Structures are given as structure tokens and as C-alpha cells.
Backbone as CSV, one residue per row, in Angstrom:
resi,resn,N_x,N_y,N_z,CA_x,CA_y,CA_z,C_x,C_y,C_z
1,MET,-152.301,57.264,-112.738,-152.382,58.126,-111.302,-153.694,58.170,-110.806
2,ILE,-153.869,58.004,-109.409,-155.161,57.952,-108.890,-155.154,59.216,-107.945
3,ASP,-156.145,59.905,-108.180,-156.532,61.225,-107.413,-157.642,61.062,-106.330
4,GLY,-157.546,61.987,-105.478,-158.591,62.091,-104.443,-158.442,60.983,-103.354
5,ILE,-159.619,60.651,-102.807,-159.700,59.568,-101.533,-159.025,58.212,-101.923
6,MET,-159.391,57.763,-103.266,-158.758,56.456,-103.483,-157.295,56.473,-103.533
7,GLY,-156.773,57.747,-104.175,-155.447,57.860,-104.175,-154.593,57.959,-102.940
8,ASP,-155.484,58.488,-101.904,-154.878,58.574,-100.536,-154.997,57.345,-99.747
9,CYS,-155.839,56.511,-100.029,-155.962,55.164,-99.388,-154.913,54.333,-99.403
10,LEU,-154.463,54.118,-100.482,-153.510,53.066,-100.619,-152.041,53.447,-100.041
11,PRO,-151.475,54.714,-99.954,-150.526,54.880,-99.198,-150.731,54.740,-97.687
12,LEU,-151.946,55.116,-97.386,-152.299,55.152,-95.780,-152.420,53.568,-95.440
13,ILE,-153.061,52.860,-96.068,-152.976,51.381,-95.870,-151.601,50.922,-95.869
14,GLU,-150.747,51.324,-96.735,-149.208,50.633,-96.709,-148.542,51.141,-95.430
15,ILE,-148.869,52.402,-95.194,-147.955,52.987,-94.008,-148.638,52.531,-92.538
16,SER,-149.917,52.467,-92.510,-150.514,52.513,-91.319,-151.037,51.136,-91.018
17,GLY,-151.410,50.246,-92.068,-151.804,48.925,-91.851,-153.332,48.884,-92.092
18,SER,-153.694,47.730,-91.854,-155.157,47.452,-92.220,-156.126,47.707,-91.035
19,GLY,-157.258,48.098,-91.147,-158.235,48.518,-90.090,-159.557,48.381,-90.762
20,GLU,-160.539,48.175,-90.003,-161.819,48.362,-90.365,-162.139,49.918,-90.860
21,TYR,-161.572,50.906,-90.341,-161.675,52.198,-90.702,-160.423,52.882,-90.102
22,HIS,-160.046,54.074,-90.593,-158.814,54.751,-90.202,-159.404,55.999,-89.407
23,ASP,-158.668,56.449,-88.264,-159.053,57.758,-87.595,-158.755,58.914,-88.609
24,PRO,-159.697,59.715,-88.710,-159.553,60.751,-89.756,-158.561,61.872,-89.267
25,ILE,-158.166,61.825,-88.045,-157.177,62.749,-87.492,-155.683,62.187,-87.621
26,THR,-155.678,60.940,-86.929,-154.358,60.531,-86.640,-153.986,59.280,-87.652
27,ALA,-155.002,58.978,-88.650,-154.748,57.911,-89.635,-154.622,56.394,-88.993
28,GLU,-154.661,56.350,-87.672,-154.526,55.067,-86.915,-155.592,54.135,-87.503
29,PRO,-155.180,52.749,-87.844,-156.352,51.801,-88.085,-157.208,51.670,-86.945
30,CYS,-158.346,51.374,-86.964,-159.268,51.151,-85.799,-160.367,50.261,-86.402
31,GLY,-161.017,49.647,-85.443,-162.063,48.658,-85.603,-161.527,47.263,-85.633
32,GLY,-162.156,46.445,-86.255,-162.020,44.940,-86.232,-160.560,44.547,-86.929
33,ALA,-159.741,43.849,-85.939,-158.379,43.447,-86.178,-158.390,42.342,-87.295
34,HIS,-159.268,41.399,-87.064,-159.385,40.319,-87.932,-160.241,40.271,-88.970
35,PHE,-161.181,41.237,-89.091,-162.150,41.257,-90.056,-162.300,42.777,-90.359
36,ASN,-162.106,43.057,-91.526,-162.424,44.425,-91.908,-162.440,44.667,-93.402
37,TRP,-162.784,45.843,-93.829,-163.129,46.148,-95.175,-162.150,46.623,-95.925
38,THR,-160.845,46.995,-95.249,-159.773,47.468,-96.107,-159.352,46.680,-97.030
39,ALA,-159.148,45.231,-96.990,-158.752,44.368,-98.116,-159.666,44.636,-99.253
40,ALA,-161.178,44.559,-99.154,-161.945,44.753,-100.044,-161.800,45.989,-100.896
41,MET,-161.489,47.047,-99.980,-161.287,48.361,-100.659,-159.960,48.303,-101.613
42,VAL,-158.938,47.793,-101.115,-157.694,47.841,-102.014,-157.914,46.852,-103.148
43,ILE,-158.718,45.733,-102.987,-158.977,44.986,-104.377,-159.643,45.884,-105.262
44,GLU,-160.836,46.517,-104.621,-161.584,47.519,-105.604,-160.827,48.474,-106.243
45,ILE,-159.829,49.276,-105.668,-159.133,50.251,-106.063,-158.151,49.623,-107.228
46,LEU,-157.541,48.586,-106.884,-156.661,48.050,-107.852,-157.210,47.318,-109.129
47,HIS,-158.456,46.890,-108.952,-159.428,46.453,-110.047,-159.717,47.732,-110.797
48,THR,-160.403,48.730,-110.202,-160.931,49.778,-110.889,-159.912,50.594,-111.669
49,TYR,-158.547,50.712,-111.319,-157.612,51.338,-111.927,-156.726,50.411,-112.538
50,GLU,-156.748,49.152,-112.580,-156.105,48.012,-113.466,-154.540,48.173,-113.144
51,PHE,-154.436,48.095,-111.816,-153.067,47.986,-111.412,-152.732,46.622,-111.180
52,ALA,-151.551,46.163,-111.372,-151.104,44.689,-110.925,-151.065,44.685,-109.466
53,ALA,-151.547,43.568,-108.807,-151.463,43.619,-107.382,-150.104,43.180,-106.956
């Protein structure tokens, strides 16, 4: 089980989609549509917690 910010990120990305960052109030994905850091963050979270992608 992942707690804290990392644990909140995966469901946020799954529900809202990928963005360079997410609005802290609305959770809307913002920033670059074709280039963003969300994918790298997901890879890091999955790697850190040894989840199968």
C-alpha cells in the first residue's frame, strides 16, 4: 500500500489524465499536453513500490 502524496497520485492520474501538473484545488491536469512529467512520476512510483505496470 502506498501512503501520502505518492499514494494519491496514481488514482488522480487514472481519473484526471496526464498533465505537466495538476491544479491543487480542482485536480484538473494543466500544462503541457504532449510533454509532461506525469509519465516519469508514474514510472518512478511503480518502480519504487515494485508494482507491475
